[in-house]
C-alpha positions in Angstrom: 35.3 36.7 -16.3 31.7 36.9 -17.4 28.9 35.6 -15.2 26.0 33.5 -16.2 23.4 36.3 -15.9 25.6 39.2 -16.9 23.5 41.6 -19.1 20.2 40.6 -17.3 18.5 43.5 -15.5 16.1 42.6 -12.6 13.6 45.0 -11.1 13.3 43.9 -7.5 10.2 45.2 -5.8 10.4 42.8 -2.9 10.8 43.1 0.9 11.4 41.0 3.9 13.0 37.6 3.0 11.5 35.5 0.2 11.9 38.0 -2.6 15.2 39.7 -1.5 16.8 36.3 -1.1 15.9 35.4 -4.7 17.2 38.8 -6.0 20.5 38.3 -4.1 21.2 35.0 -5.7 20.4 36.4 -9.2 22.8 39.2 -8.5 25.5 36.7 -7.4 25.2 35.1 -10.8 25.8 38.4 -12.5 22.4 40.0 -13.0 22.0 43.8 -12.4 19.4 43.8 -9.6 17.7 47.1 -9.0 16.1 47.1 -5.6 13.2 49.6 -5.9 12.1 51.0 -2.6 9.5 53.6 -1.5 11.1 57.0 -0.9 12.0 57.7 2.8 10.6 54.3 3.8 12.3 51.4 2.0 12.2 47.8 2.8 10.8 47.4 6.3 13.7 45.1 7.2 16.0 48.2 7.1 14.6 49.1 10.5 14.9 45.7 12.2 17.6 45.3 14.8 20.5 44.7 15.2 22.2 47.5 13.2 25.7 48.0 11.8 27.3 51.4 11.3 30.3 53.6 12.1 29.9 52.8 15.8 29.9 49.1 15.3 27.0 46.7 15.8 24.1 47.5 18.3 20.5 46.6 18.9 19.6 50.3 18.7 20.4 52.7 15.9 23.4 54.8 16.9 23.9 56.7 13.6 21.8 58.0 10.7 23.7 55.7 8.4 23.2 52.5 10.5 21.6 49.7 8.4 20.0 46.5 9.7 22.2 43.4 9.5 19.4 41.3 7.9 19.1 44.0 5.2 22.9 43.9 4.6 22.8 40.1 4.4 19.8 39.8 2.0 20.6 42.5 -0.5 24.3 42.0 -1.3 25.4 42.8 -4.8 22.3 44.8 -5.6 21.7 48.5 -6.5 19.2 50.6 -4.6 16.9 53.2 -6.2 13.8 55.0 -4.9 10.5 55.2 -6.7 7.0 56.0 -5.6 4.9 53.5 -7.6 1.6 55.1 -6.4 2.3 58.4 -8.2 1.6 58.8 -11.9 5.1 60.0 -12.6 6.4 57.0 -10.7 4.3 54.6 -12.7 5.6 56.2 -15.9 9.2 55.7 -14.8 8.6 52.1 -13.8 7.2 51.4 -17.3 10.3 52.9 -18.8 12.4 50.6 -16.6 10.3 47.6 -17.6 11.1 48.4 -21.2 14.8 48.2 -20.5 14.7 45.2 -18.2 14.4 41.4 -18.3 12.8 40.4 -15.0 10.2 41.9 -12.6 10.3 40.3 -9.2 7.7 41.1 -6.5 6.2 39.7 -3.3 3.3 42.0 -2.6 0.0 40.6 -1.5 -1.9 39.1 -4.5 -3.7 41.9 -6.4 -1.4 44.7 -5.5 0.4 44.8 -8.8 -2.9 44.8 -10.6 -4.2 47.7 -8.5 -1.0 49.6 -9.3 -1.7 49.0 -13.0 1.2 46.5 -13.5 -0.5 43.1 -14.3 1.3 40.7 -16.6 -0.7 41.7 -19.7 0.3 45.4 -19.1 4.0 44.5 -18.6 4.3 42.3 -21.6 2.7 45.0 -23.8 5.6 47.2 -22.7 8.1 44.4 -23.1 7.1 41.1 -24.6 10.3 39.5 -23.3 9.7 40.4 -19.7 9.8 37.6 -17.1 7.3 38.5 -14.3 7.8 36.5 -11.0 5.4 36.8 -8.0 6.1 35.2 -4.7 3.2 35.0 -2.2 2.0 33.0 0.7 -0.7 31.0 -0.9 -0.5 31.8 -4.6 -2.0 34.4 -7.0 -5.3 32.4 -7.2 -7.2 29.9 -5.1 -9.4 30.2 -2.0 -6.5 31.2 0.4 -4.9 33.8 -1.8 -5.8 36.7 0.4 -4.5 35.3 3.7 -1.6 37.2 5.3 1.5 35.1 5.3 4.8 34.9 7.1 7.3 32.0 7.5 5.6 30.7 10.6 2.1 30.6 9.1 3.5 28.9 5.9 5.4 26.3 7.9 2.1 25.5 9.7 -0.2 25.5 6.6 2.1 23.4 4.5 2.2 20.5 7.0 5.9 21.1 7.8 5.2 21.8 11.5 3.1 18.7 11.9 6.1 16.5 10.9 8.7 18.5 12.9 9.3 17.8 16.6 9.0 14.8 18.8 5.9 12.4 19.0 5.0 13.5 22.5 5.6 17.2 21.9 3.8 20.0 20.0 4.3 20.9 16.4 7.5 22.8 15.9 8.9 25.2 13.3 12.1 24.4 11.4 14.9 26.6 12.9 15.7 28.0 9.5 13.3 30.4 7.7 12.5 27.5 5.3 9.0 28.8 4.5 10.5 31.9 2.9 13.7 30.4 1.6 12.3 27.4 -0.2 10.0 29.6 -2.2 13.0 31.8 -3.0 15.0 28.9 -4.3 12.1 27.8 -6.5 11.8 31.4 -7.8 15.4 31.7 -8.7 15.4 28.4 -10.6 12.1 29.3 -12.4 13.4 32.7 -13.4 16.6 31.2 -14.8 14.5 28.6 -16.7 12.2 31.3 -18.1 15.1 33.3 -19.3 16.6 30.3 -21.1 13.2 29.5 -22.7 12.9 33.1 -23.8 16.1 32.8 -25.9 14.3 30.1 -27.9 10.8 31.6 -28.1 11.4 35.4 -27.8 8.5 35.5 -25.2 8.6 36.3 -21.6 6.8 34.4 -18.8 4.4 34.8 -15.9 5.6 32.9 -12.8 3.5 32.3 -9.7 5.3 31.0 -6.7 3.4 30.1 -3.5 5.3 29.6 -0.3 2.7 27.0 0.8 3.1 25.0 -2.4 6.9 25.1 -2.1 7.0 23.7 1.5 4.3 21.1 0.8 6.5 19.9 -2.1 9.3 19.1 0.4 7.3 17.2 2.9 5.5 14.9 0.5 8.7 13.2 -0.6 7.8 10.9 2.3 4.7 8.7 2.1 2.9 10.7 4.8 -0.6 9.8 3.7 0.4 6.1 4.1 2.0 6.8 7.5 -1.2 8.4 8.6 -3.3 5.4 7.6 -0.8 3.1 9.4 -0.8 5.1 12.5 2.9 6.0 12.2 3.5 9.3 14.2 3.9 12.3 12.0 6.5 13.8 14.3 9.5 11.4 14.8 12.0 13.8 16.3 15.4 13.0 14.8 14.4 9.5 13.8 13.7 8.4 10.2 10.5 6.4 10.0 12.1 4.1 7.4 15.6 3.6 8.7 17.5 2.8 11.9 19.8 3.8 13.4 19.1 7.4 12.3 19.4 9.7 15.3 21.4 11.9 17.6 23.5 10.1 20.2 25.2 11.5 23.4 28.9 11.0 23.8 31.1 11.9 26.9 31.4 15.5 25.7 28.7 16.2 23.2 26.5 14.8 20.5 27.0 12.9 17.2 24.6 11.7 14.5 24.6 8.2 13.0 22.7 7.5 9.8 22.6 4.0 8.4 20.7 3.6 5.2 21.4 0.1 3.9 22.7 -3.4 4.8 26.3 -2.7 3.9 26.4 0.3 6.2 24.7 -1.8 8.9 27.5 -4.4 8.6 30.1 -1.6 8.8 28.4 -0.2 11.9 28.5 -3.6 13.6 32.3 -3.9 12.9 32.8 -0.4 14.3 30.9 -1.3 17.5 32.6 -4.7 17.7 29.2 -6.3 17.6 29.6 -8.7 14.6 27.7 -11.2 16.7 24.5 -9.4 15.6 25.2 -9.8 11.9 22.9 -12.8 11.6 20.3 -11.6 14.1 16.9 -11.9 12.2 15.6 -8.8 14.0 18.1 -6.7 12.0 18.2 -8.5 8.7 17.1 -5.5 6.5 16.1 -1.8 6.9 12.4 -2.6 7.4 13.2 -5.0 10.3 15.7 -2.7 11.9 13.1 0.1 11.7 10.6 -2.2 13.4 13.2 -2.7 16.2 14.4 0.9 16.3 14.4 1.1 20.2 16.6 -1.9 20.4 19.0 -0.7 17.7 19.3 2.7 19.4 20.1 1.1 22.8 23.0 -0.8 21.1 24.4 2.3 19.6 23.8 4.5 22.7 25.6 2.1 25.0 28.7 2.0 22.7 28.7 5.8 21.9 28.4 6.8 25.6 31.9 5.3 26.3 33.7 7.7 24.1 34.2 11.4 23.4 32.7 12.6 20.1 36.1 12.7 18.4 36.9 9.1 19.5 33.5 7.7 18.4 33.6 9.5 15.1 37.2 8.3 14.4 36.1 4.7 14.9 32.9 5.0 12.9 34.7 6.8 10.0 37.4 4.1 9.9 34.5 1.8 8.9 32.9 4.4 6.6 29.7 4.6 8.7 27.8 7.8 7.9 28.1 10.0 10.9 29.1 13.5 12.1 29.6 15.8 15.0 26.7 18.1 16.1 28.5 21.3 16.5 27.2 24.5 18.1 26.9 27.6 15.8 30.2 29.0 17.1 31.9 25.8 15.9 30.1 25.8 12.6 31.4 29.3 11.9 35.0 27.9 12.3 34.4 24.8 10.2 37.4 24.4 8.0 35.5 22.9 5.1 33.0 25.8 5.0 35.9 28.2 5.1 37.7 26.3 2.3 34.7 26.5 0.1 34.2 30.2 0.7 30.9 29.9 2.6 31.8 32.0 5.7 32.1 35.6 4.7 32.3 38.9 6.6 29.4 41.2 6.2 30.3 44.7 4.9 28.4 48.0 5.5 28.3 50.1 2.3 29.8 53.1 4.1 31.3 51.9 7.4 33.1 48.9 6.0 33.7 45.6 7.8 31.2 44.7 10.5 32.8 41.5 12.0 29.5 39.7 11.5 29.4 36.5 9.5 27.2 35.8 6.4 26.9 32.9 4.1 28.7 32.9 0.7 27.2 31.6 -2.5 26.7 27.8 -2.2 27.0 26.9 -5.9 30.5 26.6 -7.5 30.6 27.1 -11.3 33.8 26.1 -13.1 33.7 28.7 -15.9 31.6 31.6 -14.6 32.0 31.9 -10.8 29.1 33.4 -8.8 30.0 35.6 -5.9 28.4 37.9 -3.3 31.5 40.1 -2.9 29.7 43.5 -3.0 27.9 45.0 0.0 24.2 45.6 0.1 23.6 49.2 -1.1 23.1 52.2 1.1 19.4 53.4 0.9 18.8 54.7 -2.6 22.5 54.8 -3.3 22.1 54.3 -7.1 19.1 56.5 -7.8 21.0 59.1 -9.7 23.1 56.5 -11.6 20.1 54.5 -12.9 17.9 57.4 -13.8 20.5 59.4 -15.6 22.5 56.6 -17.2 19.7 54.1 -17.9 16.8 56.4 -18.5 18.8 59.4 -19.7 17.3 61.9 -17.3 18.9 65.3 -16.7 19.9 66.5 -13.3 17.1 69.1 -13.5 14.5 66.4 -14.2 15.9 64.2 -11.4 15.7 67.1 -8.9 12.1 67.9 -9.9 11.2 64.3 -9.2 12.9 64.4 -5.8 11.1 67.6 -5.0 7.7 66.0 -5.9 8.5 62.9 -3.8 8.5 60.6 -6.8 12.1 59.4 -6.1 
């Protein structure tokens, strides 16, 4: 069965997380993603522990063919080739690849592609239909463009950390690598949009994705500027500044969350708690008033929840259709029957050593006609160099060997 991006070739020059994550999702939807890496060096994440190989999983490399788990996770379904973009021969080869490709994806520091001689104007002279996507910390232009960026710095600079944590605590980072991954998701969506537009116009596109922009766009769904003027704390822990109850509550054997968004759900909660006597209490007449009396609301819920195990409390709440759930540990999440049913818990595979026993996430979008999957392992370093250079560019074995001897591939 065909996939949505079948026939699309992506030149993936990225490293670490933001770019590789984008390329992996494009590959899941059928694109041929060529991960281009420096000869003998490759993506720096290849050398980050823990590693998987013939001797299992360890925090130290035990074999010459061991590969980092994070590399294996972020580069599934791709092909790997080597190319020295700083050499003249390497630049010529890259131009030949651009002529035969649809997308160039990179997350170098701003200015690197221009210094290599591969700015957008140059690329579209080679291929007017090329979609050129850059992911950077602060964008390709602007006063902060030259700042070094990692997930932590972006979570800070976007304002995300200022709204994460508890009012009496320090700013905190989101546990997931949201600074990188939000930009990745925007990049994947934008590339797909540009490819669709290209079919109507015949022209490619220059896409500039900033990690700071991406995270800032998430936090400003809330009226944070108004909250600031009103003196509402930026960090509210697990609370919602607009709704109550909306928090984590302790049961006899763990934690559950309860999230009430409207009056109908509040009425259902009161029935579940056998507190219909509060139905006409003017303090709780609407979301705004309940939020004003959050402390009181939470005392009511806490006293009820603390009498039960998590399973007992959830059963009662769900009988009345109150939005709620268990707060499982990661070990429990990995056994979640719904995630397994939907194909989200997959085993990570080493390209040579096979199954690792380590879990990875599947593709979270389900298409009815053209399924997207990440069923192929990440490539072994430079595994597809010969295939791509001989089959796509038509090089002979002699030419390829000369390039290897010269350190070009």
